[in-house]
N, C-alpha and C positions, 0 to 999 in steps of 0.2 A: 504494500500500500504506500502510495506517495506521501511524503511528509517534507514540507519546506518551512524554514524559519528564516527571518531576517532579524539579526541581532544588532543593536547599537552598543558599541563598546566605548566607554569614556576614556579613550586613549588613542594616540596616533597609531597608525598601522605598525610602525616599528616598535612602539611600546607595547602594543597588543601582542605582537609576536614574542617579545621578551617576557611578557606575563605568562603566555602559554608555555614557554620554555623554562620558567622558574618552577622548580620542583615544590616550592612552598605554596604555590598556587593551588595544589591539590588539597591542602588543608583548608584554604578559603572555600573551595568548592564543597568539601566535606561539611563544613559548618553551614553553608548556605542550603545544602540539600538535607541537612539534619541526618547525615549518614553516620554510621558507627565507625567507619574507618576509610581512609583514602591514602593512596601513595602514587607516586609517578616516577618514571625514569625518562630521561631525555637523552637522545642521541643527536649529535650535531650541535650547531651553534645558531642562535636566532639571527645572526648576521647573514647567514646563508640558509641552506636547506636544513631542516631538522625534523625529528620524529619525537612525539610524546606518547608514552604508553601509561595510562592511568587505570588504577583499579579502585573501585568504590564499593563498599558494602553498605546496603541500605535495608531498612525494614520494608515490608510490603503492606503495611497497614492501610495505605491509601490506594492500593491497587484493587480494582474491582474484583469481587468474589470469583467470577467466572475465570479470571486469569490467575488469581492467587492460588487456586488448587494445583496449578501447574508449577508454581515457583516456591511455595512454602512461605514461611514467616520472614525470611530474609533473602536477598539476592546479591550476588556479586556481579558488578558490571565492569567489563573490561573494554576500555576505549583506546583506540589508536588514532592519532592525528598525524598525518604526514604532510608537511608544509614545504612548498618550493622555496627557492631563494627569492628575495624580493625583486620586483621590477624597479625601474628607475623612480617611479612615484611611490614605492613602498608596498604596492599591491602584491598579493600572493595568491596562489591557488593551492589546493590540497585535497586530501581525501580523509574521510573519517569512517571508521568501522567500530561498531559497538556490538559486543556479544554479551548476553546474559548467561552466565555460567550455569550449566546443567539444564538449560532450556533450549528449545528449537527456535528461539527468537534472535534475529540479527537486524542490525540497521547499518546500511552502507550509504555514504553520501559524498557528493562533491562539495568542496568548500571554496569560498572566495572571500578573501580579506581585502577590503578596499578602503583607502583613506577617505574621510569625509570632512576634511579640514585638518587643522594642526593638532587638535586634541580629541578627535572623535574618529572612529572607524566603524565599518559595517562588516559583519560576517554573515554571508549567505550560506545556508545549509540546504542542500537540495538532495533528498535521498529517498530510499525505499526501506520500509519496515516489512520484514518477512517473518511469519511464524509458520513453520513447517509441521503442521499437525493435520492429518487427514480429516476432512469434513469440517473441522472447527477452525482451521487456520485463518480463514477470512474473518470470521466473527472475532477471534482473538486479536487479530490485527486492528480491527475497528475499535475494540475495547482498549487496546494498548496505545493507540495514536495520541489521545489526549494526555496520557501519562508521560509518554516519551517527549511530547511537545513541551510539557511543563518542565521536565528535566532540562531540555535544551534551552528553554527560555530563562532558566535560573542562571545561566551563564552571564546574563546582563547584570543581575544582582551581585553575583560573585565578582565580576570584573569591577563593578563600582566599589565594592568593599575593598578589593585588592588595591585599586588606584587610590582610594581615600587613605589607606594605611601607608602608602608611599609618600603622600603629600603632607603628613602631619609632622 
C-alpha cells in the first residue's frame, strides 16, 4: 500500500543530514516515540554519502487489535536510511527500509532531502507498506498505514527537539 509523507525539518539540509548521522539522535527519537529503547550505527560521513541503521523497541498499545495479535505487546523496528552525497545546493536522495522484526511487515521508500531556505529543509518519503499474510495482508496494510504514518511524522517533533537542544 502506498504511503507518502512530506516532513518539514527545522534545519538546513546539511544540518539535517548531520542530525540523521548523529548516533545520539536515536535517543531523541526514542523519547519522542515513547519507545523503550533505541540505538543507531552510522557508516560514512554526512559530508558525503552515509548509511544509518536504527533499531527501536516500542510497545504496541496503540496498534489496532487486528494487527496487535500478529506482533504481540512489543515490536522491534529496524530502519535503514541510505543517503547520497549532497548536490551543490545540499539536496540529497536516498532510500529507507523498515522491517518489523518477527512480522511479515516491511516498508520501503525513496527519500528526498531538499533545502527550503537557510534553516529549514523538507524530507519527502514516498514508499510502499507491505504485509505478506495470505487473505489478510491488504486489511492489515490498511490498518497499519495510519500507525506507520504517525511514526514517520514524529520525525518532525524529534528533529525540532534535537535542533532546540543544539541551540541552547
